[in-house]
N, CA and C atoms as an extended XYZ file, in Angstrom:
180
Properties=species:S:1:pos:R:3:atomname:S:1:resname:S:1:resid:I:1 pbc="F F F"
N        40.564        5.942      -21.487 N   MET     1
C        39.795        7.150      -21.638 CA  MET     1
C        38.309        6.840      -21.782 C   MET     1
N        37.979        5.729      -22.422 N   ALA     2
C        36.569        5.377      -22.602 CA  ALA     2
C        35.918        5.055      -21.271 C   ALA     2
N        36.686        4.517      -20.333 N   ASN     3
C        36.107        4.192      -19.029 CA  ASN     3
C        35.721        5.448      -18.260 C   ASN     3
N        36.478        6.530      -18.403 N   ALA     4
C        36.171        7.758      -17.684 CA  ALA     4
C        34.868        8.373      -18.197 C   ALA     4
N        34.646        8.357      -19.495 N   THR     5
C        33.409        8.935      -20.025 CA  THR     5
C        32.226        8.036      -19.722 C   THR     5
N        32.457        6.738      -19.680 N   GLN     6
C        31.363        5.821      -19.407 CA  GLN     6
C        30.884        5.954      -17.958 C   GLN     6
N        31.794        6.174      -17.017 N   SER     7
C        31.388        6.286      -15.623 CA  SER     7
C        30.728        7.631      -15.326 C   SER     7
N        31.061        8.679      -16.086 N   SER     8
C        30.455        9.979      -15.831 CA  SER     8
C        29.072       10.102      -16.470 C   SER     8
N        28.766        9.279      -17.446 N   ASN     9
C        27.460        9.293      -18.103 CA  ASN     9
C        26.765        7.957      -17.839 C   ASN     9
N        25.968        7.878      -16.769 N   PRO    10
C        25.299        6.604      -16.488 CA  PRO    10
C        24.233        6.291      -17.525 C   PRO    10
N        24.150        5.034      -17.894 N   GLY    11
C        23.152        4.599      -18.860 CA  GLY    11
C        21.833        4.325      -18.177 C   GLY    11
N        20.812        3.974      -18.951 N   PRO    12
C        19.493        3.705      -18.353 CA  PRO    12
C        19.504        2.499      -17.417 C   PRO    12
N        20.402        1.537      -17.650 N   ASP    13
C        20.455        0.371      -16.773 CA  ASP    13
C        21.051        0.722      -15.420 C   ASP    13
N        21.939        1.706      -15.381 N   ASP    14
C        22.581        2.084      -14.130 CA  ASP    14
C        21.625        2.816      -13.194 C   ASP    14
N        20.595        3.451      -13.716 N   LEU    15
C        19.685        4.240      -12.890 CA  LEU    15
C        18.715        3.364      -12.099 C   LEU    15
N        18.478        2.137      -12.529 N   PHE    16
C        17.481        1.278      -11.906 CA  PHE    16
C        18.097        0.105      -11.164 C   PHE    16
N        19.324        0.252      -10.690 N   ASP    17
C        19.966       -0.825       -9.950 CA  ASP    17
C        19.526       -0.883       -8.494 C   ASP    17
N        18.836        0.153       -8.020 N   GLU    18
C        18.390        0.174       -6.636 CA  GLU    18
C        17.272       -0.842       -6.431 C   GLU    18
N        17.218       -1.476       -5.261 N   PRO    19
C        16.089       -2.388       -4.991 CA  PRO    19
C        14.801       -1.593       -4.796 C   PRO    19
N        13.693       -2.189       -5.181 N   VAL    20
C        12.385       -1.541       -5.030 CA  VAL    20
C        11.977       -1.657       -3.564 C   VAL    20
N        11.567       -0.543       -2.937 N   PRO    21
C        11.161       -0.615       -1.523 CA  PRO    21
C         9.961       -1.549       -1.330 C   PRO    21
N         9.893       -2.135       -0.144 N   ALA    22
C         8.840       -3.110        0.155 CA  ALA    22
C         7.451       -2.472        0.105 C   ALA    22
N         7.319       -1.240        0.613 N   LEU    23
C         6.013       -0.588        0.603 CA  LEU    23
C         5.549       -0.296       -0.822 C   LEU    23
N         6.492        0.036       -1.699 N   GLN    24
C         6.123        0.282       -3.098 CA  GLN    24
C         5.678       -1.018       -3.766 C   GLN    24
N         6.351       -2.117       -3.485 N   GLN    25
C         5.935       -3.404       -4.035 CA  GLN    25
C         4.542       -3.768       -3.534 C   GLN    25
N         4.276       -3.453       -2.269 N   LEU    26
C         2.971       -3.759       -1.687 CA  LEU    26
C         1.871       -2.939       -2.346 C   LEU    26
N         2.118       -1.645       -2.553 N   LEU    27
C         1.097       -0.767       -3.101 CA  LEU    27
C         0.976       -0.861       -4.618 C   LEU    27
N         1.915       -1.535       -5.274 N   ASP    28
C         1.815       -1.740       -6.714 CA  ASP    28
C         0.914       -2.916       -7.071 C   ASP    28
N         0.437       -3.653       -6.081 N   ASN    29
C        -0.401       -4.823       -6.314 CA  ASN    29
C        -1.870       -4.385       -6.368 C   ASN    29
N        -2.490       -4.379       -7.555 N   PRO    30
C        -3.876       -3.892       -7.643 CA  PRO    30
C        -4.878       -4.787       -6.912 C   PRO    30
N        -4.623       -6.079       -6.841 N   PHE    31
C        -5.553       -6.968       -6.146 CA  PHE    31
C        -5.520       -6.740       -4.641 C   PHE    31
N        -4.349       -6.431       -4.108 N   LEU    32
C        -4.256       -6.109       -2.693 CA  LEU    32
C        -4.989       -4.803       -2.399 C   LEU    32
N        -4.840       -3.814       -3.265 N   LEU    33
C        -5.544       -2.550       -3.077 CA  LEU    33
C        -7.054       -2.743       -3.173 C   LEU    33
N        -7.507       -3.604       -4.078 N   LEU    34
C        -8.934       -3.904       -4.189 CA  LEU    34
C        -9.438       -4.570       -2.914 C   LEU    34
N        -8.689       -5.539       -2.414 N   PHE    35
C        -9.074       -6.227       -1.181 CA  PHE    35
C        -9.140       -5.252       -0.010 C   PHE    35
N        -8.118       -4.403        0.124 N   LEU    36
C        -8.105       -3.439        1.229 CA  LEU    36
C        -9.235       -2.423        1.092 C   LEU    36
N        -9.545       -2.027       -0.142 N   GLY    37
C       -10.611       -1.064       -0.362 CA  GLY    37
C       -11.983       -1.611       -0.041 C   GLY    37
N       -12.128       -2.919       -0.049 N   ILE    38
C       -13.408       -3.537        0.321 CA  ILE    38
C       -13.403       -3.965        1.786 C   ILE    38
N       -12.281       -4.498        2.257 N   ALA    39
C       -12.220       -5.050        3.607 CA  ALA    39
C       -12.235       -3.972        4.686 C   ALA    39
N       -11.496       -2.892        4.489 N   ILE    40
C       -11.406       -1.872        5.540 CA  ILE    40
C       -12.755       -1.195        5.783 C   ILE    40
N       -13.473       -0.720        4.749 N   PRO    41
C       -14.796       -0.145        5.039 CA  PRO    41
C       -15.773       -1.158        5.640 C   PRO    41
N       -15.699       -2.398        5.213 N   THR    42
C       -16.590       -3.426        5.763 CA  THR    42
C       -16.344       -3.600        7.255 C   THR    42
N       -15.100       -3.724        7.646 N   VAL    43
C       -14.772       -3.895        9.067 CA  VAL    43
C       -15.185       -2.661        9.864 C   VAL    43
N       -14.941       -1.467        9.302 N   LEU    44
C       -15.307       -0.246       10.014 CA  LEU    44
C       -16.817       -0.138       10.205 C   LEU    44
N       -17.601       -0.489        9.186 N   TYR    45
C       -19.055       -0.434        9.313 CA  TYR    45
C       -19.568       -1.481       10.298 C   TYR    45
N       -18.951       -2.642       10.342 N   ILE    46
C       -19.371       -3.663       11.313 CA  ILE    46
C       -19.079       -3.185       12.727 C   ILE    46
N       -17.891       -2.632       12.945 N   VAL    47
C       -17.545       -2.120       14.276 CA  VAL    47
C       -18.479       -0.982       14.658 C   VAL    47
N       -18.759       -0.094       13.724 N   TRP    48
C       -19.670        1.030       13.977 CA  TRP    48
C       -21.070        0.510       14.340 C   TRP    48
N       -21.555       -0.493       13.621 N   GLY    49
C       -22.866       -1.068       13.911 CA  GLY    49
C       -22.918       -1.733       15.267 C   GLY    49
N       -21.869       -2.454       15.640 N   VAL    50
C       -21.829       -3.093       16.957 CA  VAL    50
C       -21.818       -2.031       18.051 C   VAL    50
N       -21.067       -0.947       17.828 N   MET    51
C       -21.050        0.131       18.820 CA  MET    51
C       -22.431        0.775       18.965 C   MET    51
N       -23.150        0.922       17.874 N   GLU    52
C       -24.495        1.505       17.917 CA  GLU    52
C       -25.450        0.577       18.664 C   GLU    52
N       -25.375       -0.716       18.403 N   ILE    53
C       -26.259       -1.676       19.067 CA  ILE    53
C       -25.976       -1.721       20.571 C   ILE    53
N       -24.711       -1.674       20.938 N   VAL    54
C       -24.338       -1.727       22.354 CA  VAL    54
C       -24.795       -0.449       23.071 C   VAL    54
N       -24.834        0.675       22.363 N   SER    55
C       -25.184        1.937       23.009 CA  SER    55
C       -26.689        2.116       23.205 C   SER    55
N       -27.519        1.239       22.632 N   VAL    56
C       -28.966        1.331       22.805 CA  VAL    56
C       -29.313        0.858       24.212 C   VAL    56
N       -30.055        1.674       24.985 N   PRO    57
C       -30.397        1.258       26.358 CA  PRO    57
C       -31.369        0.079       26.370 C   PRO    57
N       -31.260       -0.717       27.376 N   ILE    58
C       -32.141       -1.897       27.509 CA  ILE    58
C       -33.508       -1.429       27.992 C   ILE    58
N       -34.577       -1.911       27.356 N   ALA    59
C       -35.938       -1.535       27.739 CA  ALA    59
C       -36.357       -2.261       29.012 C   ALA    59
N       -37.208       -1.587       29.815 N   LYS    60
C       -37.694       -2.219       31.047 CA  LYS    60
C       -39.141       -2.558       30.957 C   LYS    60
């Protein structure tokens, strides 16, 4: 009888048996988020600057 009540009332350990998704593990890393927050705008501004320089007409 104790087994029937135990299986119908899951404990706190039973709720967290699922594996953590890979994307959640990735986004839980604050250093990775810091790196991405600095690297992505830097790359975008460099690409934007190169596009601006290339679009300037050559003087004659």
